[in-house]
C-alpha angles and dihedrals in degrees: 000000000000092000090050094049092045093051090050093048094047092044090050091048090048098055088125092048093238096134098066098125098030099039094109090052091053091046092053091048091048090052092051093048094047090046092050092048094049091047093050094046090047090050094049091046091052089047090053092046093050096041089247101109096135090049088051091054093045089049091050095048097043097044096044094048099043098041092058087060104033100036124207144162120350119201119229094239137029092240092053090048093052091046093048092048094049090039093057089049094050092046088053093050092050093044095048091052087066103029137047120190117251122215091256093051091048090052093048093047091046093048095046093040093049093050089049092050093047092047099042108024124144098032113203120233116235089234098040118041112187123228120252089254093050090047091053091050092048092044086060091046090048090059092048091050089048092051092047093047095048089048090053091049091048092048093047089050091048095051093039092239118182092225093067093093093054092049092051089046091050088050088055091049092050091052094048091051089050093051090047091050091050092049092047090047093051092048091052091056092060 
């Protein structure tokens, strides 16, 4: 479906045959955009259906902004990516209906997650390995993201905000995706 929509979009844009050399680049970009739109709409729909719309918006904003800096696991297909993205959200909604993070759990999650981010971030993609210079820049960005994230978690805890649990859960998801990405990258080198 994504391939078909992307082809139609690029062919529509290329009515004057101006994209000859760059057509594959436009096609890849169209696939990414369509996949992102479908994933976001599905996520927001699931948020509405489960009465967790605000959590869905927070999940979308936090994951999309941090993953571009920290890296992580990339699925082999757009459909798998969308399902994984939505699946983690639904798992969180179900999990958080039955469990609320205690202070001790939050501290443990933040400690282990911070060590993971500092040790692994940014995680290279199998198909797109960053240069040493870019890695150094993203390493600094990773530290900034970590400080901001931990500050938000501490502030939410301090004011007893109801969104604390979803932020801690997203922190776990970010770390799982980073670990998955690192494992995938190491396997690809063999």
